[in-house]
Structures are given as C-alpha cells and as structure tokens.
N, C-alpha and C positions, 0 to 999 in steps of 0.2 A: 726255486727257493732263493732267489737273489736277495740277500739281506742288506745290500748297499743302501745308503740313506736316500739317494736320489730316486729310488723307486717308491718311497713312502710319501703319501700325501701329507701336506702340512696339517690338515685337520686331525689326521691320525697321530701324528707326532705330538700335537698338543694334547690329545686325549691320553696318550701314554705318559706324558709329563705330568698331567693332572693325577693319574693313578699313582705314580711314584711319589708325588707330594702328599697324597691323601692318606697313605698308610703303608704298611709293609707289603711288599710283593712276595708271594709265596716262594720259598726256596725250591720246593718240589711240588709240582702239580702232576696228578695222575688222572687219566681220563679213560672211562669206559665208553668206547665209541660205538654207540648202539643206534639202530634204526635205519641202516642202509637199505635193507630189503623192503621194509614197509614204506620208506620214502619212494623207492622205485615203483612199487606196486600202486601207490597212490597216484602216480603219474602215468600209469598204464604201461610200464616197462618191466622187463625181467629183473629179478633181484640183483643180478650181477651188475646191472647198470648203476645201482646205488653204491656198490662197492667201488666202482671205477670213479664216480664223482666224489666219493668219500676221500680219495687220495688228494684231491684239491683242498679239502678241509684240513687234512694232515699238513700239507705244505704251508697253508696260511697260519695254522696254529703254531707250528714249529717256528716260523718266521717271527710272529708277533711275540712269542714267549722269549725268544732270543733277544729281541729288541727291548723287551721290558726288563731283562736282567734275571729271568728265571734260570736257576742253575741246573735243575733236573726236571725233565719232562718224561713221564712214563705213559705209554699208550698201550692199552689192552687190544692188541691187533688180532689175536687168534687164540682162543681158549682150547683146552684139551677136549671140552665138550663139543666144540665146533667140528671136530673130526666126524661127528655123528650126523652132520648135515648131508643132504643129497650129494652123491659123488660128483655130479656135474658142477654143483656150486663150489665144492671144495677144490676141484680142479681149476675152476676159474679164479678162485681166490689165490691159489698158488701161482698162477700166471701173473696176476696183478702184483703179487708180492715180489716176484723175481724181476719183473719189468721196472717196478718202482725202485728197487735197490740199485739196479744198473743205471737208472736215470738220475737218481738223487744223490748217490754217494759222493760224486765229485763236487756237487754243490754244497753238500754238508761240509766237506773238507775245506773248500774254498772259504767258507764262512765260519771256520774254527769250531765246528760242532762235532762232538764225539758220538759215535753210535755204539751201543751195547745191546745185548739181548738177555732175557731171562726166559727160562722154560725148557721144555724137552725138545730142543731143536734137532736132536738126533733122529727124530721121527720124520724129518723132512727129506725130500729127495736130494741126491748128490748135487744136482745143479743149484738148488736153493741154498744148500749148506755152503757151496762154493761162493755164491754171490754174497751170502752173509759174511763169511770169513774175510772175503776181499774188502767189503765195505768197512768192517770192524778194524781190520789192519790199516786201511787207508786213513782212517780218522782217529787212530789210537792216541795220538799226541795232542789232540785238540782240547781247548780249555774254556771256550766261551760258554758252552752249555752241553750237557749230556742228554742225548735222546736215547731212552731205553724202550725197546720194543718187547712187549710180553708176547711171546710166540709159543704156541702149544703149551700155554701156561695154566696152572691151577694152583690156587692158594693152598688147598689141602695137600697137594703133591709137594709143594715147597716146604711145608711144615714136616711132612713125613720124611722127605729126604734129609732134612736137617736132623731130625731125631735119629735116623739111621746112622748118620755120620758121628753123632755124639755117642750113640750106643757102641759103635765100633771102637771109638777112642776109650770108652770105659772098659770094654773087653780087653783092649791092648794095654790097659793100665796107664794110659796117658791122661785120663780125666777121672776124678773121683765124683761119685754121685752127689756129694755135698756141694760140689762146685757148679752144678747145673742150675742156672737161673735165667732170667729174661735175656740178659746180655749175651750169655753163651749161646742160647738158641738163635738170637738175632744174628750173631756172628757166623752162623752156619746156614743161614738162608741164602738164596741166590742174590738177594739184595744187600748183602752184608756191607758192601762198599757204597751204598746209596742211603741217604737219610730217609726216614719215614716221610710219606707225603704230608704236606701241610693241608692241601686241598685236593679233594677228589671230586671230579665232575662226571656225572652220568647224563648222557643225552637220551632222548626219546621218551622221557617221562616214567621210566620203570623205576620202582623203589626197591631195588635189591642190589647186592654187591656182586652176585654172579661168580663167586669163587675167585675173586681177585684180591690179592695182597691181604689175605685175611688177618694175618698177624700184624702187618705193618700199618693197617688202617685204624688201629685201636683208638687213636686220638686225632684222626684227620677230620677236618671240617668237610661236610658233605654238601654238594650243590647239585640238585636235580633240575633239569630243564626239559620241557616238552619238545624242544627243537630236535629234529632228527639230525644225525651226524652230517649228512651231506649239506645241510643248511647251517651248520655250526661253524661260524667264521669268527674273526677277531672281535667283532662287536659283541657277540655272545660271550666270548672269553672275558671281555672287560666287565660284563655284568656279573660274572661269577667272581671275579677278583674284587669288585666293589662290594659284593655280598660278604666275602671273606673278611674284608677290611673292617666291616661293621661289627664283627663278632668278637667276643671276649673268649680267648682260649685259656681255660682254667686248669686243664689236666688234673681234674679231681679236687682242686683247691677251691676255696671260696673267692668271691669277687674281692673281698677285703685283703686276702692274702696275695692275690695277683697284683693288686694296686700297690701293696707294700713292697713287693719285690721289684717292681718297675720304677720305684722312686729313685 
C-alpha cells in the first residue's frame, strides 16, 4: 500500500484531479465488501480464494481514498452473522485477517493512516486481538485518513449497547430521560468519534444493508454495483464518487431550501 506519488500513473492522477474539481469528495465512505465467495466460485475456486484476492481490493481502495483526500473509510470486514459460516471458512478468514494486519500495519503507519475498529472484537482469538491492538497503537497518531474496520460488527448490537450505556447512566442519576435524543444516542455508539457516512457502497449487486451502521446510514447516499469485491478497484470507486457528486443531498428539505442555504 505504498501511497507515494511515483507509484501512481499520470492518467490516474489526472482522473483524481478531475474528480476533485467536479464536486465534493465524500468525507466518509463506508463499503459493504460483498461477493468474494461468489467471485471465487465463478472461477472454479474455493470461496477462500475470493477472500484472499479481496485483500488486494482493500489495498487499492485504501490507497486511492487517501490520495483523493477522503478522511474516513469504513470497511465492513466481518459481521456478527459471519460467525455462522462454515467453520473452515471462518478459520481461513481469521488467518487472512491476522496476516493482513501484520503485513499492512507498517505501511499504513508510513503513509500516515490511522487504523481503528468497531465491533465485538473480544470474540476474536488472543493472537488476532494482539495483532489488532499492535496495529492500532502503531498508527494511533496518524492524521491523513482514518481506516475503520468493522469486525464482528452488527448495527443492531451497536444500537443496543448504546441504549444499555444510556440506561445505566439514567439508573445512576447521571442522565435524565428528558435529555435522551438523537445526539445522545449517537454519542454512545461505537462510531461516536466518526462522522456519519456520506456515501455507502455495496458490491455484488445485493440491495440490502445487512445490519451495517443502521443508525448512522440514515441520510447516506447509496451506491450499488454488480461488481464483486475482488474486482472492485479504484476505477469502480471513481464511478461511485461520480454518482455521488451528481446527487442533491437534501436531508429532508426541499430543493429550494437546499439552494437557498448554499448561496
């Protein structure tokens, strides 16, 4: 994941400059990385092969987002529901995760990218938790972009754990029920320090959110592509951003109101 300029083709640099000049680059992009297994099966390989190649897509998308000036990139890497997959596949995914962390952490740090996680990471093995903690600590002071991995994550779990925290504060007399509002709940989610996504991308053509950032996606722009994740590289990312730039984000207002506030 070498983000130095001399590794980037001139044509790609020009494409990125065009995107920057054409409209706003999303501050926060969230991606549901779907289709690894189906991609592998379509090529006559085991599902795990798709997960391995999918790591290359992660590397390219992290690199291109950093180059474009995206400040937050959240990747749905492993959901709580994924624990229900065949044991052999889960085991292979865990090996890919730990190998990727060990391989990429130094590169992330070199290129000023901070790594954070959200989810029930306590469910992982000690070796994975160790690799995660080491990567997080190594990159903690980086400021170029924040890469958030959603690991053993569930949007419903996130809301429930926030409600439990608030309920405990009410019980302790620290919060009055009249003070419970959208902002308070948002501040107790695992993403409290991260702005809500501007753009959410889902690969593989499935039209569902799959229990991902359910509260945070309330006004995110959705982009669905038929492309499987192992084939999703920067050219596909640029298409998603171009689509985003053509949309009018109204947040419940009328077009006239949005026009008035942007004058």
